[in-house]
N, C-alpha and C positions, 0 to 999 in steps of 0.2 A: 922449731917445732910448728907444724902446721896446725892452724886452728880450724875446727869444723864449723861449717856454716850453720847458723841457727835459723830455722824457718819458723815463721809463725803461721797460724791458721789464716791470717789475713793475706799472706803472700802466696798461698797455694792457688794454682790455676786449674780450671777444668781440663781434663785430658784431651777433649776435642780441640780446644784452643791450642794446646801444646802441639798436638799432631798437625793441625793446620799450619802452624808456624814452621814446624819441621819440614813438612811437605813442600811448603813454599820456598824455604831456603835451599832445599835440594832439587827443586824444579819438578817434583813429582806431581804437584797440584795441577800443572798444565796437562800432564799425561792423563790424570784422572778425569779432567774436564773433557779431554778429547774422547776418552772412552765413553763418557756420558753421552756425547753426541751420537756415537755409534749405537749405544743401547737405547736412546730415546728418539731415534730417527723417525719413527711413525708419528710421535707426538709433535715433533718439530716441523716436518714437511707435510704431514697429512696423508690420508689413505690413498688418494690417487697416485701420488708420486712414490709412496712406499711400496705400492703393489708392483711397480715396474723398476724399482731400483733398491740397491742395498749398499750401504757404506761398508767398505772392507777394512781400511786402515788409514792412518795418518803418517805422513812423512814430513817432518818439520811442521809447517802450517798448511800443507796441501792435503786435502781429503780425497782419497781414491774411492770412487763409487762405481759399482757394476750396474749396468743397465740392460734391460731385457732385449731390446732391439735397436736398430739404427734410427728409426723414426723417433723413439723416445730419447735416444742419445742426443739427437739434433735439438729436440724441444728443450731438454734439460740444459743443454749448453747455452741456449738463449736465456734461460731462467737462472743461470749461475749466480748473478748478483743478488737476485731476490732470495735464493736459497742460502747464500752466505749471510745475508742480512738476518734471516730468520734464525740461523744457527747462532750467530754472534749475539743477537738480542736475547735468545733464550738462555744462553750461558752467561750473559752479563759481562762479556769481554770479547775482544777480538781473538778468536781461536783459529779461524779459517781465512786464509788470504786467497787461496785458489782451490777450485774443485776440479778434479780430473775425472771425467766420465769415460767409461769404456764398456764395451759389450762383454758380458760375462755371466757367470753362474749367480743366481739369486737366492739359492737355498741358504737357510740360516745355518745348516749343519756344515761341518767340515767336509772337504771333498772325500768322496768314498774311496776306499782302498780297492784296488783291482781284486776281482774275485780270485780266490785260490784255485789253481788247477787241481784236479783230482790227483792224488798221489799215484804216480805211475810205477812206483817201485813195487817189486814183487816180494811177497812175504816168503823169505827163503826158509823159514822154520817149517813151513808146510812140506818142504822137500826132505826133511830129516826125520829120524826116528829116535827112539829111546837108546838104541845101541850106539848111535853117534854121540849122544850126550855122555854115555858111559865111557866110550873111548876117549873123549876129551877129558873127562874127569881123571881117568887112569893116567893119561899122558901128563897132566898138570898136577898130579898128586904130590910131587916132590916140592912144589912151590909153597912158600910159607906166607907170602903176601896175599891176603884174601882179595884185595881190589884187583891186583894184577891177574890173579887166577880167574876172576869173573870176566875181566876184559878179554883175556886170551881165549877162554872157553867160548865166549860170544863170537870171536873172530873165527875160531876153528869150526864152530857149527855153521856159521854163515858160509864159510869156504866149502864145507861139505854140501850145503844147500845149493851153492853155485854149481858144483860138480854134478849134482843130481839134476838140476835144471838143464844143464847142457846135454846130459844124456837123454832127458825127456824130449828136448827139442830135436836132437839128432834122430831119435826114433820117429818123431812126428814127421820130420822132413823125409825120411826114407819111406814112410808109409804113404805120404802125400804125393811123392814123385813117381 
C-alpha cells in the first residue's frame, strides 16, 4: 500500500520558484531569455541602432537581425562583439555567440498578406428568375434529404444562370460584330 506524502507548510515553495526550476530543467528558460532579447532590443542596444535594425529570431545561439541598408549592415558587423557583450551582460549570461546581420524588413508587424484580388466571379443568380427556382423545387420535390435538396437546387439554379449568361454573351457578340 502506497503511503501519501505529507507536506508541511514549511516545505511549500513559491510557485515562481517551482516554475523557474521546471523551465530550467526543460530548457525553456533559455528560450524565454532569448525572447527577452528580442523584446528589449531598444533598451539593450539603444535608439540609434534600434532605428536601423530589428532582431528577428534565434537559432541555437545565433541571433538573426534585419538591417535597413548595406552601410548599417557593414557598421553593425564591425560592432558585433560590442552588441553581443551588451546582450549577454543585460541578460546575465551568455545567450549570444554570433549575430548574423542581413538586409531586410524592419517593421515590427508580421509580413503583410498580399491584397486579395477582386472576386472576378459573376453572380449567376442575377441571370435567373423565380420560375427557375420553382422548376428546381418541382424537380427535387421527391427527395427527402433536405441538405441534398438544397445543394442540388443551388447547382441547378447556377446551371440555369450559366445558360442564361451564355445566351446574353452570344447576343452581345452578334450585336457587336
